[in-house]
N, C-alpha and C positions, 0 to 999 in steps of 0.2 A: 504494500500500500504506500503510495507517495502522496505528498501534500499537493492539493489542488492549487491552481494559480491564485484563487481568491482567498486562500487561507492566510490570515494575517500572521505576521512574524514579529510585530512590534506593537507597543502601546500606541494607541491612536484615539484622540478625542475629537469627535465631530460636533458634539453638543455639550451642554452642561450635564452634570451627573446628579440625579437621573434626568434623562432627556424627555422630550414630549411623548414619544411612543411608550416609554416605560411608565410615565406618569398616567397615560391613558389606561394602560394595563393595570396600574395600581388602583385606579378608580373602579375598574371592573372587579378587581379582587375584593375590594371593600364591600361590594354588594353580594359576594358569593362565598368568600373564604372566612372561616372563623377568626375572630379578632385575637383569640389566644395563640394563634400561630404567628410568631414574629419573623422578621427578616432583618439581617444585618444591614443590607444595602439593597433598596428596591429598584435595582436595574434588572430587567427581564432578559435573560440570556437566550439567544437564538442558536448559538453554536459555540463550541470550545475545542481547542486543540493544544496539546502540550501544556503550557502554563499560561495560556491566554483565554480570556472569555470575551465573546462579542455579544453586545446587547441589541435590543430591538431598534435602537437609533444608529447602529453602525459603529458605536464606540467599542474599542478593544482595550480591555483592562488586564493588567498583570495580576495573576491569582497567587497570592501568598497565603491562601487559606485551604486550598485543596478540598473544598466541601467539608471542612472540619476533619482533615487528615484521612480522607477517603481516596482521593485520586492520587495516591502515591506514585503510580506509574505514569501520571499525566493524563490529561483528558483525551479520550478516544485513542488509547494506546492500540496500535495495530493488532497485536496478538489478541487483545481482549475483544476488539471489534470483530475480528475474523472468527473467533470461536463462538461468540454470541450469535453472529449471523448464521453460521452453520447449524448451531443447536436449535435456533428458532425455526429453521426449515425442517428439522427432523421432528421435534415435538416440544411443546412449551410447558407441559405439566402432566404428571400422572398421580402425584403424591407418593413420595418414597415409602410411606407407610402402607400403600395399597399395592402398587407395582413398582419395584425399585429399578434403578438404572446405574450404569457404570460411573457416571460423572460424580455422583455422591461418594462412591467408594474411592475414586481417585483423589478427591479433595481430602478425605480422611487419611488416606495413605500419605499424602504430601504433608499434612499436619503432623503425623506421627514422626516423619523424618525431620521436619524443620523445627519443631518446638524443643525447648531444652530438655536434656536428659535422654539416656539410652535405655530406659525401662520400657516394658511393653505398654502400649498406649491404646486408648480407644477415643473416638470422637463422635459427637452428635452435632448436627447442623441446625441452625435457626435463622431468623431474619434480621435481628438487631442485637446490638451490644447489651441492651437491658435484658433481653431474653436469655442471652448467654450467661450473664451474671446470675440471673434468677435461677436458672437451671443448674449452675454450679453449686449454688446454695442447696438446692433440692438434693443433688447428688451427695453433697457432704453430709447432710442430715440423715439420709438413708444409710450411708456407709458407716457413720459413726454411732448412730442411734442417739445423737445429742441434738439440741435445738439452738443454742446460743450462737450468734454470729457477731464477730468483732469487726468494726470498721473504724475509720480514722477521721480526725478533724480535716476539713477542707476536701473531703472525698466527694467524687461524683460517680454514680454507678448507673443512673438511668431514671426513667419516668414512670415505670410500672409501680404498682402499690408497694411491692417488696423493695424494689430498687430505690424508690423515693425514701423509704425508711433508711436505706443504706447511705443515701446522699446526705451531705452535711448542710448545704446552703438552702435556706428557706425560700427566699424570693429569687427567681420566679418558680423554682422547681417544686416546692412543697406547700407553699402558703395556701391555706383553704382547702387542701385536698385530703386531709386526714379523716378518720384515724388511720394510722399506719400499722404495718405488720409488727407483731411483738417479737421479743427475744432478739433485738438488735441493740448492740452496745457500742458506744463511741468512746475512743480513747485518743490521747495525744499522739501525734506523729512526729515527724522531723521536718522542720521548716527552717533551714539554716539562716536565712535572712532575718527571721523574726524570733529565733530561739536565743537563749542566753549565749553571749559570746563564748566560743570555745567548746560548746556542747558537742560531743562526738556522737556519731551514729549509734555506737554501742550504748552510750549513756542514755540517749533518747529512747532506744529500744528497751532498756531496763525500766525506764519510767512507764512505758506502755505496758510491759509485761507485769510490772507490779500492780498497775491498775486492774489488769485482767484477772490476776490471781486473787486479789483482795475483793474485787467487786463482783466477779462472776464465778470464778473457780475454774481451773483448767479442765477438770473433768466434766464440765457442762458445755464446753465450747466445741461446736461442730467445725467451725471454719473461721479463719482470719482472712478477710478479703481486702486486698490493697492494690492500688495502682502503683507500679514501680516508679513512675513519675506521675504525679497527680495532674490531671488535665484541666477540667473546668475550675478547679480550685486555685489555679494560678501557675501551672507548669512547675510545680514544686518538686525539685529533685532532692530526695532525702540525703542526709550526710552519709558518707561511706561507712559501711558496717551496719547500718540500720536494718536493711532488708535481710542480710545473712543472719543477723542475730534473731530476728523474728522467725525466719525459716527454721533455724535450729531448734528454737523453743517449740514450735509446732511439731516438729518431728519427734522431739523428746516426750511430748504430751498427747500424742495421738490426735492432734488437731490438723485439719486439712488446710494447707496453705494455698489460697486461691489468688493468682495474679490476674488482675483485670488489665489486660493488655489491649483493650479495645482501641485506645488512641495511640498507644506506644508501639504496637506491633507492626510487623511486615516492613522492616528496614527503616522505619521512621527515625529511630534514635541512633542509627549507625550500626546496629546489629539486627539480626532478624527479629529479636525480641529484646526488650529493655532488661528483662531479668538476667540476661546473659552477661551484662556488664560486670556484675560482681559474682558470677558463677552460681546464681540462685536457680534451683530447679523446682518450679512449682509442682504441687501435687495435681492441681487443676489450673488450666489457663483459659481465660475467656478472650476471644478475639472477635473482631468485626471490622468496620470501617475500611482499612486499607486492603482487606483480604480479596476483594473482587472488583477492583477498578471502577467502582461507582455503582455496582448493582448490590441490592440488599442481601447480605449473607453474613452469618455469624457462626461461631463454633464454641463448644467446650471440648477441650482435649485434656486427657489426664491419664493417671495410672489406671491400668486395666481393671484392677481389683476394685477400685473406687467406682469407676463409671459403670462397671457391670454389676454393681450391687443393686442397681435399680432394675426391677423386673420389666419384661417386655410390656410395652404400652405406657410405661411411666414417663417416657421422654418422647418428644416429637412435636409435631404441628403440621397443619395442612400444607403450608408453603415452605417449611424449613428444608433447606437444601434444594430449592427449585433448580431444575436442570439448566436453565439459562444462567442463573447466578453461579452455579458450579462451573459452567463453561468459562464464565468471566474470571472466576478465581484461578482456574488453571492457566488462563492466558496471562493473568496478573503475575502469578508466581513464575511463570516462564520468563516474563519480562524482567522481573526482579533478578532472577538468576543470570540471564543472558547479558543484562546491562550492568550487573553488579551495583544495584541501587543502594545497597548498604554502604558501599564506598562513596557513592554520590552523596548520600546523606551526611557522611562525615566531612566531605569537602564543603558542603553548604555550611555546616557549623564552623568550619575553619575560616570561611569568608565573613559570616555574619557576626560572630562573637567579638572579634577584634574591633569591628566598626562600631558596634553598639557600645562596647566598653569605652572606646575613645569618645563617643557621643556623651556617655555618662560623665566622664571626667570633664568634658567641655561645658555641659549645661547644668549639672548638679541636680537634675530632676529624675534621673534614673537611679533609684536606690539600689537596684540589683539587676544584673544581666545574667541570665542563666539558660541552661538547656544542654541538650546533647543531640548530636546529629542535626537533623532538620526539624527538631521540636524545640523551639527557641522562644525566649520571652524577655521582656523588659518591664520591670515593675516601677511605676511612677509614684514618686513621693514628693512632699513639700520639701524644698531645698534644706539640706542640713539636718533632716529628721528621717524617721521611718514612718511618718504619718502618711497614710495612703492619699493619693490625689486622683480620685476617679474622674473629676471634672476635666482635668488636663488630659487624662487618658482618652476620654470620649472625644475631646476636641481634636486631638492628634489623629485618631482613627477617622473622624469625619473629613479632615483635611486630606488624608491619604485617599479616601474614597473619591473625593472631588477631583483629585489629580489622576484618577484611573488606576489605583492600586488597592486591591482587596486585602485588608488586614482584619484580624479578629481581636476582640478583647475577651478577658476572662478574669478569674480571681474572686475569692471570697469577698474582697473589698472593691471589686470592679476597677482595679487600678493596674491591670496588666495588659499590655499589647503582646499578642502571641503570633508567631510566624510559623506557618506550616506549608511551605512551598512544595509543589510536586517535586519528587526526588529527581525527576528528569529535567527540571528547569534549567535553561541555558545560563551560563555565567553572565552573559550580557543582560538578560532580563532580571536576574537576581541582583546584580549591582545597580541596575536602574531602579528597581523597586526599593532597595535600601536607600538610594539617594533621595527618593521621594519621601520616605519615612524620616530621614535625617532633616530634610528641609522643613517638614511639618513640625517636628519637635522644636527646631530653632525658631521658626516663625511664631509658634505659640509662646515660647519662653520670652521672646523679645517684644511681643506685641504690647 
C-alpha cells in the first residue's frame, strides 16, 4: 500500500480551529449525541494517516494523542488495513462462544509469547480496557477464593461499576454514579514529584503494604491491581523498586498481582510492556488500546492455573475477540515487530524529555517532566511551588489545538499535559509538534 497523492504529509491550517464545517457538525451533534460524552477538540476528522489527522475543513493536525494511546502503529497502518479488509470479506462475526475461529486463537498465542514471563499462559479477549480489568478481578477472586481488591491513589481503571470503584478520581468518572462495588480498598502509591523528598520505591511500597496488612489483612486480598505507570492520574511513574516490592509481597501472600497495562502496553513505554522495565512478571495482565491499531479489542493474559480456575461460561461476551478486531491486532503486532516500534518509542523519549526539561528550566512552570518511551508528561505548577496550575495547563492545551497540534491533559489535579504520539511518527512532525507546545507555554507565561 502506498500513500495517495492527496495524502497530507505536513501540518496545514486552512481555517481557524475548529472551522465552519466542524462547527456545523458540532451543532448536529448537540441535537443527537448525549451531553455526557465529551471531546477534547471538536474538529471532525475525515481521514488520518500516520501521525496526521485531516478534518472536515481540510485542516491537517499533528496527532500527539494517538486516540489516547491506541494508534501506536499510526493511523491506517498498512498491515492493519490489509488484514481488516480481508477479514471483512470473509466474515464479520460469529461469536467465538458459538462458533470459534483461528484469529482469536492466534491473538492469544501472540499474547502468550509477548507478555512477561515464560510460564504457561492463557488469554481471554474482550472489547475494552475496563472489561479486561473487571475480568481480571473476577479471575483473581475465583482463583483465590478471596474478595478484597487493593488499588492505589491516582488510579484509573475504567467506567464500569466495578472499575469506577477501582478508579480514584471522582469528577468526571464517578460523581453521581454510585453506589459502587464493595470490597475495594485504596492505599498510597508512589508519586515521586509529590512524595517526601528522598522517599524510595521500597519505602513507599512498605507504607502501602503496611496499610494493606493492618486495614484489610493479607489473607483477605484477592488481587492488587496497579498501572505500572499511572495514566489518567497524571502519567505517574513510581520510584524504582516500588513495583518489584509489591510483586514480591503478592507472591509471598498468595495475592494475584494484576498489571493494568491498558495504556502502557504494546511498545508505548519502550518495551512491549511497562512491567518489563524492572523485571516484574504479573500474574495477570490487562491490555487494550494499542493492541489492535484502532479497533476495539482487549485481553486478560495470565498464569494458566489462575485463568483456568474459572469454569466454562464464566468468561466471555458477545463481541469479545471479534474477528475483524483480531485481524487488526495481528496486523498491529506484525507492524510493531517489523518496524521495531519499541525502539521508536525510546527514540521519541530521547527527543522529547530533553526539550521539555530545558523548557522547564527556562519558564519555571513545569514542576516535573517525566515519562518513559513515548508516554510522556509535563506537570504544570505555580512558579517556585508544587501547587498545581490547571488553568495554565488548559490554556496551553487550547493554544496547541488552535495551532493544529493535538495534545491531551490528565492528572488528579488537571495540571498535566501528556504526549502520546504514534510510535511511527516522523522526526520532523515530532519536532514540529514540540515547537508548537514550547511556543504555547512561552506565550502563556509571558502574556
